VOLOKE-30086 format. One record per residue (C-alpha): residue number from 1; residue in one letter; x, y, z. Coordinates in pm, 1 decimal. Layout:
# VOLOKE-30086
<NUM,A,<X,Y,Z>>,
...
# end
This chain:
# VOLOKE-30086
<1,M,<2893.8,14506.0,15989.1>>,
<2,L,<3116.5,14208.9,16066.2>>,
<3,T,<3233.8,14363.0,16392.2>>,
<4,R,<2878.9,14344.8,16529.1>>,
<5,L,<2912.4,13966.2,16525.6>>,
<6,G,<3216.9,13978.1,16757.0>>,
<7,P,<3053.9,14013.9,17102.0>>,
<8,P,<2760.9,13774.1,17034.8>>,
<9,L,<2999.5,13518.9,16884.8>>,
<10,A,<3235.6,13547.1,17182.1>>,
<11,I,<2947.6,13504.8,17428.8>>,
<12,L,<2825.8,13200.8,17235.4>>,
<13,L,<3171.0,13042.6,17229.7>>,
<14,L,<3233.9,13107.5,17598.9>>,
<15,T,<2892.5,13022.2,17741.8>>,
<16,G,<2724.7,12792.4,17491.6>>,
<17,P,<2943.7,12484.4,17542.5>>,
<18,I,<2943.3,12536.9,17921.1>>,
<19,L,<2566.3,12563.6,17952.6>>,
<20,A,<2508.6,12273.8,17715.6>>,
<21,G,<2772.7,12067.6,17893.5>>,
<22,L,<2626.1,12139.4,18237.4>>,
<23,L,<2284.6,12027.4,18113.7>>,
<24,G,<2437.5,11715.2,17966.2>>,
<25,T,<2602.7,11643.9,18302.2>>,
<26,L,<2308.7,11720.3,18530.9>>,
<27,L,<2056.1,11496.6,18353.9>>,
<28,P,<2264.1,11172.2,18372.8>>,
<29,A,<2362.4,11260.6,18729.0>>,
<30,F,<1994.2,11227.2,18812.9>>,
<31,G,<1947.0,10910.8,18612.1>>,
<32,Y,<1816.3,11048.6,18282.3>>,
<33,L,<2001.6,10931.7,17976.3>>,
<34,P,<1773.6,10741.7,17737.2>>,
<35,A,<2063.8,10629.2,17518.6>>,
<36,L,<2191.5,10418.2,17808.9>>,
<37,G,<1854.8,10309.6,17943.3>>,
<38,G,<1791.0,10596.5,18184.0>>,
<39,E,<1429.8,10675.3,18102.1>>,
<40,A,<1331.1,10854.5,18423.9>>,
<41,M,<1480.1,11087.7,18676.7>>,
<42,S,<1638.7,10903.4,18973.3>>,
<43,L,<1873.9,10953.9,19264.7>>,
<44,E,<2040.4,10618.0,19204.8>>,
<45,P,<2363.9,10770.2,19051.2>>,
<46,L,<2403.1,10985.6,19360.9>>,
<47,R,<2350.4,10684.5,19586.7>>,
<48,Q,<2613.6,10491.3,19391.9>>,
<49,L,<2852.1,10782.2,19429.1>>,
<50,A,<2787.5,10807.1,19804.0>>,
<51,A,<2856.3,10432.5,19838.9>>,
<52,E,<3188.5,10458.1,19656.6>>,
<53,P,<3478.2,10373.5,19894.2>>,
<54,A,<3681.4,10671.1,20019.7>>,
<55,I,<3479.5,10919.3,19812.1>>,
<56,V,<3473.9,11166.5,20102.3>>,
<57,R,<3851.8,11149.7,20133.6>>,
<58,S,<3891.7,11210.6,19759.3>>,
<59,A,<3668.8,11514.9,19782.7>>,
<60,L,<3855.7,11648.0,20086.5>>,
<61,L,<4188.2,11594.9,19909.6>>,
<62,S,<4070.9,11798.8,19612.9>>,
<63,L,<3934.1,12071.8,19836.0>>,
<64,G,<4235.9,12088.5,20066.2>>,
<65,T,<4505.1,12076.2,19796.3>>,
<66,G,<4321.7,12334.1,19584.9>>,
<67,L,<4283.9,12580.0,19872.2>>,
<68,A,<4643.1,12525.8,19989.5>>,
<69,A,<4793.4,12571.9,19642.9>>,
<70,T,<4590.6,12888.5,19577.4>>,
<71,A,<4671.7,13037.2,19919.3>>,
<72,L,<5041.0,12963.2,19877.0>>,
<73,S,<5048.0,13117.9,19529.3>>,
<74,V,<4867.0,13436.3,19638.1>>,
<75,L,<5086.5,13469.6,19948.3>>,
<76,V,<5412.4,13438.9,19752.2>>,
<77,V,<5299.8,13693.4,19490.7>>,
<78,A,<5175.0,13936.6,19753.0>>,
<79,L,<5493.6,13920.3,19960.7>>,
<80,F,<5718.6,13957.5,19658.3>>,
<81,L,<5523.0,14256.6,19525.4>>,
<82,A,<5520.5,14412.0,19871.2>>,
<83,G,<5891.1,14375.2,19928.6>>,
<84,W,<6041.9,14443.7,19589.5>>,
<85,T,<5815.6,14652.3,19364.8>>,
<86,G,<6012.1,14919.9,19188.0>>,
<87,T,<6355.9,14769.0,19247.2>>,
<88,K,<6610.9,14627.3,19002.5>>,
<89,T,<6567.5,14287.2,19168.5>>,
<90,F,<6197.5,14303.2,19080.6>>,
<91,A,<6281.7,14355.3,18711.2>>,
<92,R,<6530.0,14065.3,18714.2>>,
<93,V,<6286.1,13824.0,18872.9>>,
<94,Q,<6014.7,13938.1,18632.2>>,
<95,H,<6234.5,13835.2,18339.2>>,
<96,L,<6293.8,13499.6,18509.2>>,
<97,I,<5927.8,13426.8,18585.9>>,
<98,S,<5750.8,13562.4,18276.6>>,
<99,P,<5854.4,13285.8,18030.4>>,
<100,L,<5713.7,13019.5,18263.9>>,
<101,L,<5356.8,13128.0,18183.2>>,
<102,S,<5377.2,12938.1,17854.4>>,
<103,L,<5473.5,12610.2,18015.8>>,
<104,P,<5197.4,12344.9,18022.4>>,
<105,H,<5099.4,12219.8,18368.4>>,
<106,A,<5183.4,11857.7,18285.8>>,
<107,A,<5539.9,11943.8,18177.3>>,
<108,A,<5599.2,12141.8,18497.7>>,
<109,A,<5455.3,11853.3,18703.0>>,
<110,F,<5682.9,11598.5,18533.4>>,
<111,G,<5981.7,11824.5,18589.2>>,
<112,L,<5901.4,11860.0,18961.1>>,
<113,A,<5851.8,11483.1,18991.3>>,
<114,F,<6188.7,11415.3,18832.2>>,
<115,L,<6345.3,11657.8,19079.3>>,
<116,I,<6194.7,11549.0,19410.9>>,
<117,A,<6149.6,11173.6,19358.2>>,
<118,P,<6361.7,10947.4,19582.7>>,
<119,S,<6580.6,10876.5,19280.0>>,
<120,G,<6540.0,11228.7,19140.8>>,
<121,M,<6795.6,11494.9,19062.1>>,
<122,I,<6798.0,11650.3,19409.3>>,
<123,A,<6869.1,11316.2,19575.9>>,
<124,R,<7142.0,11244.4,19320.9>>,
<125,L,<7314.9,11577.6,19378.3>>,
<126,L,<7312.2,11526.7,19755.4>>,
<127,S,<7408.0,11161.2,19757.4>>,
<128,P,<7605.2,10990.7,19885.5>>,
<129,G,<7809.8,11274.9,20031.8>>,
<130,L,<7538.7,11452.0,20235.1>>,
<131,T,<7284.5,11173.5,20273.3>>,
<132,G,<7487.2,10852.0,20269.3>>,
<133,W,<7239.3,10699.5,20026.2>>,
<134,E,<7381.6,10442.0,19786.5>>,
<135,Q,<7031.9,10335.0,19683.3>>,
<136,P,<6714.9,10546.7,19645.0>>,
<137,P,<6549.0,10579.0,19988.0>>,
<138,D,<6213.6,10414.1,20052.6>>,
<139,L,<6022.4,10741.3,20081.9>>,
<140,L,<5682.2,10830.2,19935.5>>,
<141,I,<5748.5,11181.4,19809.2>>,
<142,V,<5567.6,11191.6,19475.6>>,
<143,N,<5203.2,11077.7,19514.2>>,
<144,D,<5221.9,11125.4,19891.3>>,
<145,P,<4886.1,11063.0,20068.6>>,
<146,L,<4851.3,11423.2,20192.3>>,
<147,G,<4898.4,11570.0,19843.8>>,
<148,L,<5193.1,11791.1,19942.4>>,
<149,S,<5375.2,11727.3,19614.7>>,
<150,L,<5052.0,11811.4,19431.2>>,
<151,V,<5025.4,12141.7,19618.4>>,
<152,A,<5385.9,12223.3,19530.0>>,
<153,G,<5332.9,12132.1,19165.0>>,
<154,L,<5025.5,12351.1,19135.8>>,
<155,A,<5183.5,12643.8,19321.9>>,
<156,V,<5503.1,12661.6,19113.6>>,
<157,K,<5288.0,12680.0,18798.0>>,
<158,E,<5020.2,12921.1,18926.0>>,
<159,I,<5265.5,13166.9,19083.6>>,
<160,P,<5386.7,13292.1,18738.8>>,
<161,F,<5026.8,13330.0,18618.8>>,
<162,L,<4913.3,13531.1,18919.8>>,
<163,F,<5232.3,13734.9,18914.7>>,
<164,L,<5182.9,13842.5,18554.6>>,
<165,V,<4816.7,13921.4,18614.4>>,
<166,A,<4916.2,14125.9,18919.9>>,
<167,L,<5174.6,14316.2,18715.3>>,
<168,A,<4902.2,14446.1,18484.2>>,
<169,A,<4690.6,14545.7,18786.1>>,
<170,L,<4990.3,14706.0,18958.8>>,
<171,Q,<5033.2,14957.4,18678.9>>,
<172,Q,<4683.5,15091.0,18744.8>>,
<173,A,<4724.6,15107.8,19121.1>>,
<174,S,<4986.3,15387.2,19123.1>>,
<175,P,<5229.3,15205.4,19354.9>>,
<176,A,<5500.8,15473.2,19358.9>>,
<177,P,<5292.1,15760.5,19511.0>>,
<178,R,<5132.8,15520.3,19758.2>>,
<179,A,<5474.0,15387.3,19863.8>>,
<180,A,<5610.2,15738.6,19912.4>>,
<181,L,<5310.0,15832.6,20124.8>>,
<182,V,<5325.0,15532.3,20357.4>>,
<183,A,<5701.8,15560.0,20384.5>>,
<184,S,<5663.6,15918.6,20502.1>>,
<185,L,<5430.5,15789.5,20772.5>>,
<186,G,<5696.9,15548.6,20896.2>>,
<187,Y,<5562.0,15221.0,20757.6>>,
<188,G,<5792.9,14944.2,20645.1>>,
<189,R,<5792.2,14848.6,20278.8>>,
<190,V,<5584.1,14530.6,20322.9>>,
<191,A,<5329.5,14673.0,20565.5>>,
<192,G,<5291.9,14991.5,20364.3>>,
<193,F,<5226.2,14795.6,20043.4>>,
<194,L,<4978.8,14557.0,20205.5>>,
<195,F,<4785.6,14841.9,20369.8>>,
<196,S,<4779.7,15082.7,20073.8>>,
<197,T,<4842.2,14914.0,19738.5>>,
<198,W,<4755.1,14545.6,19773.2>>,
<199,P,<4376.6,14600.1,19821.1>>,
<200,A,<4359.8,14787.3,19488.7>>,
<201,V,<4568.5,14519.3,19315.2>>,
<202,Y,<4373.7,14228.9,19461.1>>,
<203,R,<4037.7,14373.8,19351.9>>,
<204,Q,<4156.4,14356.7,18992.9>>,
<205,I,<4306.7,14005.9,19011.7>>,
<206,R,<4023.9,13851.5,19215.0>>,
<207,L,<3866.9,13671.4,18919.2>>,
<208,A,<4206.1,13533.6,18825.4>>,
<209,V,<4248.2,13402.0,19180.2>>,
<210,F,<3907.5,13237.3,19154.2>>,
<211,A,<4015.0,13076.1,18827.2>>,
<212,V,<4329.8,12937.6,18994.5>>,
<213,L,<4122.0,12799.4,19282.3>>,
<214,A,<3867.7,12637.4,19049.9>>,
<215,F,<4144.3,12479.1,18844.5>>,
<216,S,<4339.4,12359.9,19147.9>>,
<217,T,<4038.2,12189.3,19307.7>>,
<218,S,<3944.1,12003.3,18987.2>>,
<219,V,<4276.8,11945.5,18808.7>>,
<220,V,<4329.5,11600.8,18657.1>>,
<221,D,<4662.6,11586.7,18471.9>>,
<222,V,<4877.2,11730.3,18752.2>>,
<223,S,<4691.0,11510.9,19002.0>>,
<224,A,<4755.2,11203.6,18791.9>>,
<225,I,<5130.0,11283.4,18791.8>>,
<226,L,<5188.9,11416.5,19146.0>>,
<227,G,<4873.3,11350.2,19344.4>>,
<228,P,<4777.9,11072.7,19584.3>>,
<229,T,<4666.8,10738.9,19441.1>>,
<230,S,<4495.0,10555.4,19730.0>>,
<231,P,<4255.0,10721.7,19698.4>>,
<232,A,<4311.5,10962.8,19412.2>>,
<233,T,<4166.0,11310.6,19399.7>>,
<234,L,<3804.1,11342.9,19291.5>>,
<235,G,<3884.2,11463.0,18938.3>>,
<236,V,<4109.1,11163.9,18864.9>>,
<237,R,<3846.9,10921.5,18991.0>>,
<238,I,<3573.3,11081.2,18781.6>>,
<239,V,<3784.0,11048.6,18466.7>>,
<240,G,<3842.6,10680.8,18550.5>>,
<241,W,<3468.3,10619.2,18575.0>>,
<242,M,<3401.5,10805.4,18254.4>>,
<243,S,<3665.4,10601.1,18072.4>>,
<244,D,<3534.4,10268.8,18204.9>>,
<245,P,<3425.7,10022.7,17930.7>>,
<246,D,<3103.3,9968.6,18127.9>>,
<247,L,<2886.3,10249.1,17988.8>>,
<248,S,<2658.6,10244.1,18293.8>>,
<249,M,<2946.8,10402.2,18484.8>>,
<250,R,<2865.1,10724.9,18298.8>>,
<251,F,<2580.5,10786.2,18543.7>>,
<252,K,<2814.2,10771.2,18843.0>>,
<253,A,<3072.4,10979.5,18658.9>>,
<254,S,<2810.3,11249.8,18594.0>>,
<255,A,<2711.3,11240.6,18961.6>>,
<256,G,<3076.5,11280.1,19046.7>>,
<257,A,<3100.0,11578.9,18811.7>>,
<258,V,<2811.1,11741.4,18994.3>>,
<259,L,<2991.1,11676.7,19322.8>>,
<260,Q,<3303.0,11838.4,19170.2>>,
<261,L,<3098.1,12144.3,19077.3>>,
<262,G,<2963.3,12168.4,19432.3>>,
<263,L,<3311.8,12115.2,19573.3>>,
<264,T,<3452.8,12403.0,19367.8>>,
<265,A,<3161.4,12625.5,19473.9>>,
<266,L,<3236.6,12536.3,19836.6>>,
<267,A,<3604.6,12621.0,19784.0>>,
<268,L,<3504.5,12961.6,19644.8>>,
<269,L,<3277.1,13027.4,19942.4>>,
<270,I,<3556.4,12933.3,20182.6>>,
<271,W,<3795.1,13159.7,19993.6>>,
<272,I,<3552.0,13452.7,20012.4>>,
<273,A,<3520.4,13398.3,20389.0>>,
<274,V,<3902.3,13390.6,20416.7>>,
<275,E,<3920.1,13712.2,20210.2>>,
<276,R,<3691.1,13889.5,20453.7>>,
<277,A,<3872.3,13758.5,20757.1>>,
<278,A,<4210.6,13862.3,20615.0>>,
<279,A,<4075.1,14208.3,20525.9>>,
<280,A,<3941.6,14249.7,20880.8>>,
<281,V,<4278.5,14152.3,21027.4>>,
<282,R,<4458.3,14391.4,20790.2>>,
<283,D,<4225.9,14678.4,20879.1>>,
<284,R,<4265.1,14605.4,21249.6>>,
<285,L,<4645.7,14608.6,21223.6>>,
<286,C,<4630.0,14930.7,21024.7>>,
<287,E,<4407.8,15096.8,21285.4>>,
<288,Q,<4651.5,14992.0,21556.3>>,
<289,G,<4935.6,15161.7,21369.4>>,
<290,C,<5134.5,14845.9,21302.6>>,
<291,R,<5421.1,14982.9,21091.3>>,
<292,A,<5647.4,14673.3,21084.8>>,
<293,R,<5961.6,14868.5,20996.3>>,
<294,R,<6191.6,14567.6,21043.2>>,
<295,D,<6062.0,14356.6,20759.4>>,
<296,G,<6387.8,14234.7,20605.8>>,
<297,A,<6317.0,13869.3,20685.6>>,
<298,V,<5971.1,13886.2,20529.9>>,
<299,R,<6101.2,14063.4,20221.8>>,
<300,Y,<6372.5,13807.8,20159.3>>,
<301,A,<6130.8,13525.4,20229.4>>,
<302,G,<5907.1,13658.7,19950.0>>,
<303,L,<6203.7,13697.2,19716.0>>,
<304,G,<6326.7,13349.2,19800.4>>,
<305,A,<5989.0,13185.8,19745.0>>,
<306,M,<5934.6,13361.5,19412.8>>,
<307,S,<6284.8,13281.4,19288.5>>,
<308,L,<6257.5,12922.6,19412.0>>,
<309,S,<5936.8,12866.6,19215.0>>,
<310,G,<6105.3,12978.7,18895.2>>,
<311,F,<6426.1,12788.1,18968.7>>,
<312,V,<6239.1,12464.6,19045.5>>,
<313,V,<6047.8,12475.9,18718.6>>,
<314,M,<6359.2,12550.1,18514.4>>,
<315,A,<6563.4,12283.2,18695.6>>,
<316,G,<6282.7,12036.9,18634.3>>,
<317,L,<6280.4,12116.4,18263.3>>,
<318,A,<6656.7,12071.3,18250.4>>,
<319,T,<6615.8,11734.5,18421.1>>,
<320,L,<6354.8,11631.8,18163.9>>,
<321,G,<6599.6,11722.4,17887.9>>,
<322,I,<6877.0,11517.4,18049.9>>,
<323,W,<6655.0,11212.4,18091.3>>,
<324,S,<6545.7,11233.0,17726.6>>,
<325,V,<6908.6,11181.2,17611.8>>,
<326,A,<7029.4,10964.6,17900.8>>,
<327,G,<7170.7,10618.2,17851.3>>,
<328,L,<7284.3,10425.0,18154.7>>,
<329,W,<7217.5,10644.2,18461.4>>,
<330,Q,<7257.4,10464.1,18789.1>>,
<331,F,<7182.3,10609.0,19128.3>>,
<332,P,<7349.8,10809.0,19285.2>>,
<333,D,<7534.7,10940.1,18976.9>>,
<334,A,<7459.2,11308.5,18926.8>>,
<335,L,<7479.1,11276.4,18546.1>>,
<336,P,<7430.5,10988.1,18306.5>>,
<337,G,<7723.3,10762.6,18236.9>>,
<338,E,<7615.1,10751.1,17874.2>>,
<339,W,<7444.9,10998.2,17641.9>>,
<340,T,<7233.4,10879.7,17351.4>>,
<341,L,<6962.5,10994.3,17109.2>>,
<342,S,<6820.7,10643.8,17078.8>>,
<343,T,<6508.3,10732.2,17281.5>>,
<344,W,<6433.8,11024.5,17051.9>>,
<345,M,<6485.1,10804.2,16747.8>>,
<346,K,<6236.8,10548.9,16881.1>>,
<347,V,<5975.3,10793.9,17007.1>>,
<348,L,<5960.9,11054.4,16729.1>>,
<349,P,<5804.1,10824.6,16465.1>>,
<350,R,<5528.9,10730.0,16713.8>>,
<351,A,<5486.7,11091.4,16822.3>>,
<352,G,<5426.7,11218.1,16468.3>>,
<353,G,<5048.3,11167.1,16479.2>>,
<354,P,<4992.1,11324.1,16823.4>>,
<355,L,<5228.4,11607.9,16733.5>>,
<356,A,<5036.5,11682.9,16411.9>>,
<357,T,<4702.9,11678.0,16596.4>>,
<358,T,<4843.4,11906.6,16867.4>>,
<359,L,<4968.8,12162.5,16613.4>>,
<360,I,<4654.6,12158.2,16393.2>>,
<361,V,<4410.2,12194.0,16681.8>>,
<362,A,<4618.8,12460.7,16857.2>>,
<363,A,<4666.4,12660.6,16536.0>>,
<364,I,<4296.1,12658.0,16441.4>>,
<365,A,<4170.3,12732.7,16794.3>>,
<366,T,<4421.4,13014.4,16835.8>>,
<367,A,<4342.3,13168.8,16496.4>>,
<368,V,<3967.9,13169.8,16568.0>>,
<369,A,<4023.2,13308.7,16917.5>>,
<370,V,<4240.9,13596.2,16789.6>>,
<371,W,<3992.0,13677.3,16512.9>>,
<372,V,<3692.0,13687.0,16747.9>>,
<373,T,<3888.6,13889.5,17004.5>>,
<374,I,<3987.5,14151.0,16746.7>>,
<375,L,<3623.9,14177.3,16632.1>>,
<376,C,<3516.2,14235.6,16993.8>>,
<377,L,<3783.0,14498.0,17053.0>>,
<378,I,<3702.0,14681.8,16729.9>>,
<379,R,<3337.2,14686.6,16831.3>>,
<380,E,<3439.1,14820.2,17169.7>>,
<381,D,<3629.5,15103.7,16998.1>>,
<382,R,<3332.0,15198.4,16784.6>>,
<383,T,<3076.6,15190.5,17065.3>>,
<384,G,<3310.8,15351.3,17317.2>>,
<385,R,<3211.3,15101.5,17587.0>>,
<386,A,<3493.6,14908.2,17751.0>>,
<387,A,<3432.3,14563.2,17897.1>>,
<388,G,<3287.9,14594.1,18245.6>>,
<389,R,<3274.4,14350.6,18533.7>>,
<390,G,<2996.2,14150.6,18365.9>>,
<391,A,<3198.1,14105.3,18049.1>>,
<392,L,<3505.3,14003.3,18249.2>>,
<393,A,<3294.9,13751.1,18438.7>>,
<394,I,<3192.0,13593.6,18108.1>>,
<395,V,<3556.5,13584.7,17996.2>>,
<396,Y,<3657.7,13408.3,18316.7>>,
<397,L,<3358.2,13174.6,18317.2>>,
<398,P,<3534.7,12882.0,18141.7>>,
<399,L,<3821.8,12920.5,18386.3>>,
<400,I,<3605.4,12925.7,18698.7>>,
<401,V,<3360.5,12644.8,18615.4>>,
<402,P,<3539.3,12310.8,18672.9>>,
<403,Q,<3621.8,12135.7,18349.5>>,
<404,A,<3484.4,11804.4,18476.5>>,
<405,A,<3148.4,11967.8,18552.9>>,
<406,F,<3062.9,12040.3,18187.3>>,
<407,L,<3304.6,11848.3,17967.5>>,
<408,F,<3137.3,11513.6,18049.4>>,
<409,G,<2804.2,11655.5,17943.1>>,
<410,L,<2961.1,11810.3,17633.5>>,
<411,Q,<3109.4,11472.2,17544.7>>,
<412,L,<2766.8,11305.4,17572.7>>,
<413,L,<2608.7,11573.5,17354.5>>,
<414,F,<2881.5,11526.1,17091.5>>,
<415,L,<2819.0,11149.3,17107.7>>,
<416,L,<2446.4,11191.3,17056.2>>,
<417,A,<2511.8,11430.9,16765.7>>,
<418,G,<2767.9,11199.3,16609.1>>,
<419,L,<3042.8,11457.4,16642.1>>,
<420,N,<3255.6,11288.6,16909.0>>,
<421,A,<3623.5,11222.4,16832.1>>,
<422,S,<3614.4,11466.4,16540.0>>,
<423,L,<3854.8,11749.2,16472.9>>,
<424,P,<3586.7,12026.9,16477.8>>,
<425,S,<3456.3,11913.0,16816.9>>,
<426,L,<3807.8,11902.3,16957.7>>,
<427,V,<3884.5,12250.8,16824.6>>,
<428,L,<3562.1,12382.5,16982.9>>,
<429,A,<3650.8,12224.0,17318.2>>,
<430,H,<3997.0,12384.8,17309.8>>,
<431,L,<3856.1,12718.0,17192.5>>,
<432,V,<3647.1,12748.2,17509.1>>,
<433,F,<3970.5,12765.6,17712.7>>,
<434,V,<4191.3,12944.1,17458.9>>,
<435,M,<3954.9,13238.1,17402.8>>,
<436,P,<3974.4,13381.6,17759.4>>,
<437,Y,<4353.7,13388.3,17763.0>>,
<438,V,<4376.6,13548.7,17419.9>>,
<439,F,<4123.8,13817.7,17513.9>>,
<440,L,<4293.6,13895.7,17845.8>>,
<441,S,<4637.2,13910.1,17677.9>>,
<442,L,<4537.2,14135.6,17390.0>>,
<443,S,<4275.3,14367.5,17544.4>>,
<444,D,<4512.3,14591.0,17744.0>>,
<445,P,<4762.4,14655.4,17458.7>>,
<446,W,<4473.3,14719.0,17221.3>>,
<447,R,<4318.8,14977.0,17453.5>>,
<448,A,<4656.6,15140.5,17509.3>>,
<449,Y,<4701.6,15200.1,17133.6>>,
<450,D,<4749.8,15567.7,17038.9>>,
<451,R,<4445.2,15651.5,16829.3>>,
<452,R,<4612.7,15955.8,16680.9>>,
<453,F,<4757.6,15718.1,16422.5>>,
<454,D,<4400.6,15638.5,16311.4>>,
<455,A,<4319.1,16008.1,16299.0>>,
<456,V,<4617.0,16075.1,16069.1>>,
<457,A,<4513.3,15788.1,15844.1>>,
<458,A,<4154.8,15915.3,15830.4>>,
<459,G,<4284.8,16264.3,15742.8>>,
<460,L,<4463.4,16105.3,15447.4>>,
<461,G,<4137.0,15957.0,15325.0>>,
<462,K,<4195.5,15597.7,15432.9>>,
<463,S,<3897.6,15379.5,15516.3>>,
<464,R,<3852.6,15207.9,15853.8>>,
<465,L,<3945.8,14871.9,15705.9>>,
<466,R,<4255.0,15009.6,15533.3>>,
<467,T,<4357.4,15188.7,15855.1>>,
<468,L,<4311.8,14868.5,16053.6>>,
<469,V,<4514.5,14654.4,15812.1>>,
<470,S,<4785.9,14904.5,15723.8>>,
<471,V,<4830.1,15097.7,16048.5>>,
<472,R,<4684.1,14947.3,16363.9>>,
<473,L,<4756.1,14575.9,16310.4>>,
<474,P,<5119.3,14635.4,16209.9>>,
<475,I,<5174.1,14851.7,16518.5>>,
<476,L,<5000.9,14591.4,16736.1>>,
<477,A,<5173.9,14299.8,16564.2>>,
<478,R,<5382.8,14206.6,16865.2>>,
<479,P,<5106.1,14205.1,17130.5>>,
<480,T,<4876.2,14024.5,16885.7>>,
<481,L,<5135.0,13754.6,16821.2>>,
<482,V,<5209.9,13728.6,17194.4>>,
<483,A,<4838.5,13678.3,17260.4>>,
<484,A,<4834.6,13414.8,16989.6>>,
<485,A,<5137.6,13246.5,17146.8>>,
<486,V,<4960.3,13241.4,17484.9>>,
<487,G,<4651.6,13084.9,17325.6>>,
<488,F,<4869.7,12832.7,17140.6>>,
<489,A,<5038.6,12733.4,17468.0>>,
<490,V,<4704.0,12699.8,17644.9>>,
<491,S,<4575.1,12467.9,17368.7>>,
<492,I,<4885.1,12251.4,17385.7>>,
<493,G,<4839.7,12203.1,17759.3>>,
<494,Q,<4473.5,12096.7,17743.8>>,
<495,Y,<4443.4,11741.7,17882.4>>,
<496,L,<4088.8,11675.0,17998.0>>,
<497,P,<3910.2,11836.2,17696.5>>,
<498,T,<4126.6,11630.0,17462.2>>,
<499,L,<4083.9,11308.1,17658.7>>,
<500,L,<3705.1,11332.5,17680.6>>,
<501,V,<3601.8,11496.1,17353.7>>,
<502,A,<3851.2,11305.5,17139.1>>,
<503,G,<3774.8,10978.3,17315.9>>,
<504,G,<4134.4,10860.4,17274.2>>,
<505,R,<4107.8,10866.1,16896.9>>,
<506,L,<4283.5,11199.5,16850.8>>,
<507,P,<4575.0,11184.9,17096.3>>,
<508,T,<4796.8,11486.6,17151.0>>,
<509,I,<5141.6,11526.4,17298.7>>,
<510,T,<4982.6,11614.3,17634.4>>,
<511,T,<4751.5,11315.0,17656.5>>,
<512,E,<5033.4,11083.5,17554.4>>,
<513,A,<5267.0,11230.1,17813.9>>,
<514,V,<5016.4,11197.0,18097.6>>,
<515,A,<4929.9,10843.5,17990.2>>,
<516,L,<5297.6,10754.7,18034.1>>,
<517,A,<5294.5,10885.8,18394.0>>,
<518,S,<5189.0,10548.4,18530.9>>,
<519,G,<5481.8,10380.2,18353.4>>,
<520,G,<5838.4,10378.1,18472.6>>,
<521,N,<6025.5,10480.8,18156.5>>,
<522,R,<6157.8,10823.1,18243.3>>,
<523,R,<6341.1,10852.3,17914.5>>,
<524,V,<6023.9,10829.8,17707.3>>,
<525,I,<5836.8,11059.9,17949.8>>,
<526,G,<6127.5,11303.5,17919.0>>,
<527,V,<6094.8,11311.8,17540.0>>,
<528,Y,<5717.5,11375.0,17544.3>>,
<529,A,<5734.6,11630.6,17826.0>>,
<530,F,<6023.7,11807.6,17656.9>>,
<531,L,<5825.8,11825.7,17330.6>>,
<532,Q,<5528.4,11961.1,17525.6>>,
<533,M,<5751.8,12234.4,17665.2>>,
<534,L,<5928.6,12305.9,17338.4>>,
<535,L,<5616.2,12385.8,17132.4>>,
<536,P,<5507.7,12689.9,17337.8>>,
<537,V,<5865.8,12813.1,17346.5>>,
<538,I,<5872.8,12809.4,16966.0>>,
<539,G,<5543.0,13001.3,16961.1>>,
<540,F,<5675.6,13276.0,17186.1>>,
<541,A,<6003.5,13292.1,16994.0>>,
<542,I,<5804.7,13355.8,16674.0>>,
<543,A,<5593.0,13618.0,16849.9>>,
<544,T,<5909.0,13799.4,16963.4>>,
<545,L,<6133.7,13768.9,16660.0>>,
<546,V,<5891.2,13825.5,16371.2>>,
<547,P,<5784.4,14181.8,16464.7>>,
<548,A,<6144.1,14268.6,16554.1>>,
<549,L,<6264.8,14161.1,16210.0>>,
<550,L,<5975.5,14310.5,16013.3>>,
<551,W,<5972.1,14651.4,16181.3>>,
<552,R,<6335.1,14693.5,16293.5>>,
<553,R,<6368.4,15012.3,16090.5>>,
<554,F,<6050.8,15177.4,16221.9>>,
<555,R,<6053.9,15309.7,16574.4>>,
<556,A,<5675.0,15374.7,16588.9>>,
<557,L,<5604.0,15007.3,16516.5>>,
<558,R,<5813.0,14882.6,16812.5>>,
<559,Y,<5513.2,14841.3,17038.5>>,
# end
């Protein structure tokens, strides 16, 4: 009976807050918000938005950086899969890239900033021997006006996500027989993969690509750390208006959120047009018999780009760790002249509250997401109907709709209901984004489970509940805990939901770290960013070690 509640509850959790939030955003965007004096519908908020200086440039920055970051991520993943699928190098790179999925975007952005800044680690390693710099150069690298550092920061974080999604799709595309067939026809490895296997893979990861594009065009935390400032991207400016002490700015902020929604829709339309153009070019090259046998340069370019993305993130994290324990560190010294834990000693007492909030909200949101997901999957087993395209679209809905487009409205609804800045409202806001990742992580292992174990248990007279608790869940302990670790990491990395729904009264490690981005104390930023990175690592360590210790004597339970 309880399992029947799973699908309706999941739909309610995934769509309810979004629809309510969109309504709460659209009405103020057209002047209607009685609580702030907006008694009638009006176009005045849209006029105010149109009159805002450099608003068009902010919108174009968001659109351009989002499209560029998504295109770069997809290109790197496609070239690497095409050139190295089935090789030992592929397996090695997979082990390098996979752990980066758990890293919050803000931590990766801080790490990249600490690497590429004029006084960053790269400049220190090259100076003064190769550059001649005795002082940091006067170069605008981070926060550059074209958003190039923002594109790089988004790409290095989205490449691992798309790569792991593509891995799951690759297993269903039968790459080995396809590769053997195109090789027998004289095609090079890259051309053969792109002509035969990539279309089948891309069809399955298309919604994930849309999610990356929607996130990249509306991201706030990474833009605040790496993006342009004069003007900032649209998402950053909207958050500024929403946080303004003048409450009348909420109307303009809502109008900006509607513009953000339209901007993301435009980005998706442009992407669909690019998809069709790329498919036409691919089909044309295939018809012309373009075999591209000499593809060594392209293969190694794909390998280099994929490896570089992983190396940059890891080097950035190492730099964060060094800054968190650095004493005197003058440019161009490659390492600090002094090492000290004084920054940790000063920061940890202040970080106790945000750390506790982070852990409580992440734990509750993850537990609820895992529970609802299991109910949905059990119901799927009993009805025999797997999730189709419509169900997947609902799962991806919170990832495709820009956060700014509905979170402002959701914040207003919580305010009117007296639930703003409360723990339950914050958990609900996080749950909207945690639930999709948990479902996508757990659904494939659950469906791959060998149901003969259930048949044996039923033959021994065990009930469905007893079989679930005593047989299936122990066998699926590792994938379930990994899905929980993914959800836990997603919750830790949520910036905009925490900032808006909590109203600054329930700070987390992520909101505190991003708030420090405008300051110049790299040591304190290093501590917060390192903590933000460390929490997901602990979650994945638990997910890996606990099943291994519990079931080390039972081969059938090593799932």
